[in-house]
N, C-alpha and C positions, 0 to 999 in steps of 0.2 A: 859562869856558875850555873850548874844544872838546877832547875827548879825542883825542889823536893816536896813541896806542899801544893796540892792542886785545889782549886777553888770550887769543890763540890763534894758532897757526901758520897762515899763509896759503900755500896751494900754487897756486891757480889751475889752469891747464891741466896743469901738470906740477910735479914736485918737483925738477927739475934745477936745480942751483945757478946763481945769477946769473952768476958769472964764466964758466960754461960756455956759457950762452945768449949772452952778449956775444961770446965767442970764436967761436961758430957764425956769428953775424952778420958778424963781422969777416972770417972765413975763407971764408964761402960766399955772402955778399951783396955787392951793389954798395955802394960807399962814397959814396952820393949824398946822405946827410944827415950833418950834424954832430950827433952824439947826446950827450946827457948820460948818464953811466954809472948809469942807474937802470932796473930791470926792473919794470914794472907787472904785478902778478898778478891784481888785481881792480879793477873800476871800478864805483862805485855813487853815483848822485846827483852831487854836486860833488867826490867824493873818489876818489883813487887809492890803492891799497895795495900795498906790496911784500911779499916773502916773510917778512920779519921782523915783519910787522904794523904797520910804520910807515905812517901815513896822510899824504897830501899833498893840499892843496886845489888843485884843478885850475883854474887861472886862464887856461887856453888854450882849453878845450872843443874841442880838436882843430880850432882855427881856425874855430870856429862850427859844427862838425858836431854837437856835443853840446849844442845850445841847450836841449834838454829835460832835460839831465842824463843821466848814463850809466845805461843799462838801465832806462829809464822803464818801470814795470810794465805800463802799458797797451799799449805797443808790444811788449814782450816777450810778453805774453799773446796778442796778435794773431799774432805769428810762431809761437808754439808751436801755436796752433790751426791755422795754415796747414800746419804739418808733420804734425800729427795727422790733419788732414782731407784730406791729400794734394792740396792745391791751391796749393802753393808752388813747384813745379818750373818750370824754364824750358820754354816751349812754343813750337813753331815759329810764326813770324809769318804763316804762310799761313792760320791760323785765328784766331778771336777768343777772348779770355778775359774773364770778367766782372770780374775784378780790375782789368785794364787799363782797360776801359770806365768803371768807376766812378771810378778814379783820374783819368783824363783829364777827366771831367765835373766832378770835385771841384776840380781845380786851375784849370780854365778859369773857374770862378766865384769861386774864392778870390782870384784876381788881378783888379783892376779892368779895365774895358774898355781895352785897349791900342790905340794907333794910332787914336784917335777921329776923326782927320781922314779916315780911310778908311771911316768909317761905324760905326754901332752894330751890328756884326755878331756880337758875341760873340768869345771868344778860342778859339784852338786851341793844342794842346800837343804838342811832339815830345820824347819822353823819351830820355835816354841814361844813361850810367853815371857817370863822373866829370865834374866841372864843366867841365874843359877841352874835353871833347867837345861840350858844349852851347855853349861859346864859339865853337868852330869852326862849329857849326851856324848860329849867329847871323851869323858872317862870310859863310858861304855865302848866307844870306838877303839880306844887304845887297848883296852883289855881284850876285846874280841880279836884285834889284830895280833896281839901277843899269843893268843891261843891258836888262832887259825893259821897265821903266817910263820910264827916262830916256834910253834909246838910247845908252848908253855902249858903245863897242866892247869886246867881251869880251876880257879880259886887260888892259884899261886902267883898270879900276875902282880907286878909291882910298878908303881908310877913314881917318878922323882918329882917332888914339889919343893917350894922354897919357904924358908922361915919368914914370918911377917906377911905371908900371903893373905889375900882376901879374894875369894871366888864366890862368896855367897854364904848362906846359913842353913842349907838343907843338911840332913844328917850326914850323908857321905862327905859333903864338902867341909863341914865343921870338924869332921874326924881328922882331917890333916891340917887344920888350922893350928898355929902355934900360940894363939891367944886363948888362954884358958877359959875366959868367961863365955866364949862362943860355944863351948862344948860341955862345960861342967854340969853334971847331973843328967846329961842326955845320952849316956852310954846305954848299951855297948856301942863303941865307935866302930866304924867300918875299917877293916884292915886293908893293907895293900898299898901303903904310901910311905915314902922315905923323904923327910924334910932336910934340906941342906941350906947353908947360908946363901942369900941372894947375892949374885955376882961372883961366886967362888967356883970357878971351873974345875979346880982340882978336887973339890969336895964332890962335885957332880960325877967326875970320873971314878972316884972311889966308891960312890954309891951304886954304880952299875953292877948288876949281877946277871946271871943267866935268866932270871925271871923278870928282869926289867923290860917293860913293853913301851914306856912312853915317858916324856918330860912335859909337865904342865907349868907354864910360867906366864906372869904378866910382864911384858916388855919394859914397862915402868910400873913400880908399885905405887898405888894411890893410898889406900887405907893403911898400908904399912909404913907410911911416913913420907910419901911423895919422893920415893927413891929412884934415882937415875942409875942404871947399871954401869959398871966400868966399860970403857971402850973395848970392843971385841967380844963382849960376853955373849951376845946373841949368835955371833958367828961361831964362837966356840961351842955353843949348844948344838948348832946345826952340824958341826963336824962330829961331835960325840954321837948324835942321833944317827948320822949316816954310817959311822964306823960300827955301831952296835945294832943297827936295824931297829931303831926306836921311832915311834911317832912323836914328832915335835909339835906340841899344841900351844898356841898363843891365845891367851885370854885378853882381848882388846875391848872388852865391854866399856871400860872407862877411858882408855887411851886411844881408841881407834876413831875413825870418821873425822879426822882433822884435828883432834884435840891437841896433839903435840907438834903441829905444824907440818905434818905429812898426812896423806890419806890414811895410812896405817903406820903405827909406831915402829913396826919392824923394818920399815923402809929407811930408817935412820942408819941401818947397818947393811942395807941391801941383802937382807936375809929373807927367805921365804919359808914359812912353816908348812907342815903337812896338814894341819887342821887349824881353823880360825874360829873364834867365838866372838860374836858381835851382839850388841843389844842397845838398851838405853836410847841413844840418839837416832837409832835406825829408823824409827817411825816418827821423828820430829817431836818427841816428848809428849805425844798426845794419846797414844794407844800402846799398851804393853806388847812388845815383840822382841824376840831374840832369834839368833840362828847359829847353827854349827855348819861350817862350810869345809869341805875337803875335796880331794881329787875324786873324780867320778869313779875310778877303779876301786878306790878304798870304800866309798859310800856303798857301792853296789855289792861289794864283798860282805859288808857288815850288816846292813839293814835289809830285812825281808818283811813281807806282810806279817804283822803281829809282833815284831820285835821292838816296835816303838810306836808312839802315837800321842796325840794331844788334841782335845776337843777344840780349843781356841788357838792352838798353835798355827799361825799363818791363816787366820780366818779373814774373810774379805775386807772388813773395815781396817784391820791392821795392815793388810797388804796395800790398800789404797793410800793410807797415810805414808807408808814406807816409800812407795814409788814417788809420791810427791816430795817427800823429804830428800830422797836421792837426787831428784831433779834440782831442788834448791841447792843442795851441796855442790853440784857440778856447775850450775848456772852462776852462783855467787862465789865460786872458787874459795870455799871456806877454809880449805887447808892452807891456801896461800895467805888468806886473811889472818888465820891463826898464827902463822909463822911471823908475819909482819907485825901484828899487834903484840904478839908474845915477845918478840925481840925488843920492842920499845919498852914493854913493861919490865922485862928481866933486867934491862940496862938501868932503869930507874930504881928497881928494888936492890940491885947490887950496890948502888950509891947509898941507899938507905941503910944497907947492912953495915957500911963503914961508919955511919953516923949514929947508929942506935946502940945503946948499952944493953939492950934486951935480945938482940938478934944474934944467933950463933952462925947460921948459914942460910943463904938463899939458893935454891936449886930448882931446875925444871927445864922443860922444853915446850915451845909453843905457848898455849894458854893453860898449861898444866904445871903450876909453880907452887913450891912449898917454902914457907918462911919458918925455919926452925928457931925456937926461942931457947934461951940459955937455962931458964929455970924449969923447963919441961911442962909448963902450964899454959898451953896456947889458948885454952878456952877463955881465960880471963881477958885476953886481948880481943877475942871474937865478941864477947859481950859488950866491951867498950865500943867496938866498931858498929854494932847494931844500934847503939844510941846515936851514932853519927850518920845513920842511914845507909849502912853497908852490911849485907849478910855474908858471913864467912863461917867456917867451922874448923875444928881441929882435925888433924890426922895423926893417929897413934899417940894422941895426947900432947906431944911436944911440938907439933908443926901446924902453922896456920895454912890452911889449904886455899889456894887462889885458882879458881877454874870457872871464870865467867862464860856466858854464851860467846861463841866465836864471832858473833855479829857486833861485838862491843866496839864503839867508836872512840875517837881521840878525846872528846869531851868527857865521856864516861871513864876513860882511863885516868884522866886528870882527877876526876872526882874520887876514884878509888885511891890513887896515890896520895892525895891530900889527906884522906882519912887515915891511911896507914901511917903517914908521917906524924899526924897528931897523936896517935896512940903509941907509936914505937919510938918516937924521938921526944924526950922531955923538953918542955919549954916551947914547943911549937903550938901556936894558937890557930 
């Protein structure tokens, strides 16, 4: 049994009481998240600790940002060295930095050749901060491609997206969300998007018009309910994109970098997109960083001086963290670990599904698993799990999201499954 109480007082950044911290957030912060009344003081590996020394197994990993686990020592060491060596500060983009150059070269080769129909030219990378910024960069790329390469009148470009998508919450992105609360009252919304059911290739084909320039999709949906597409869906999208000269864009902010048991989720179908969006775990969960990656020919066609930019996009500290994080990813073979541990977990959760009167379906890949409940209220179970020392959250209201750090070990898997059984199987003590 994993020890969940440690014999020392935990303070973290401050020793201000939890109730005061919560009051500060309530009084001084926007109420844009529905929070659980828990204040995390320390995070290490797969565990979160509160002021009283109570430990909680983190089964969210900050929505895949902490794939390496919290405060991975190799990434921490790299960041400390950057501070001590005075090479972590933001620098004007009018000059070069070695950290950015090394980061761009590393990512361009870490990702397989994108857009191979445009030639084996290598990849190019455009860095930003949060994932939604790189989503908007991808949208810009598809629109420009439609105008420049397909001759679509500027302002008439259309991109096909999918219902229950989640790509962030900036104005353009929420404009094509099918979740009303993300965009209600924030109009006018940005035009140029057509939403079709996730997994429905026939609907995609019908949505293509002469003004269609791209397809934007999550290879697996996270916030939309932990949805796995039907077999052949990504291959079908690739065929439609090729037949109609569309840019196929994959948003792997949550499902990339080993989360589903492959380096990239699109590898489950041996499909290669024209553009790829990464973020969250890219810098080890310690510094904001995201990227849009595409074929060198496409990047050079679309982006010229002045057509894009970001003060902190790819700044030295973020690049140092990302290089260290990618080193860890490869050294520890985290995609293989995710597949191995995910298979163990999925097998156990499938057995739980047959024994629980509350569970409708268990689905997922790697360590990206959803437990859909029959009454549609997954959050009630998440609150019970928190009392047992396990942090989880709901996805789309009806599904318990299970996505722990990829470094999770067998003892921690046992801990998780024991808590899930206690909550989801009546009579289990």
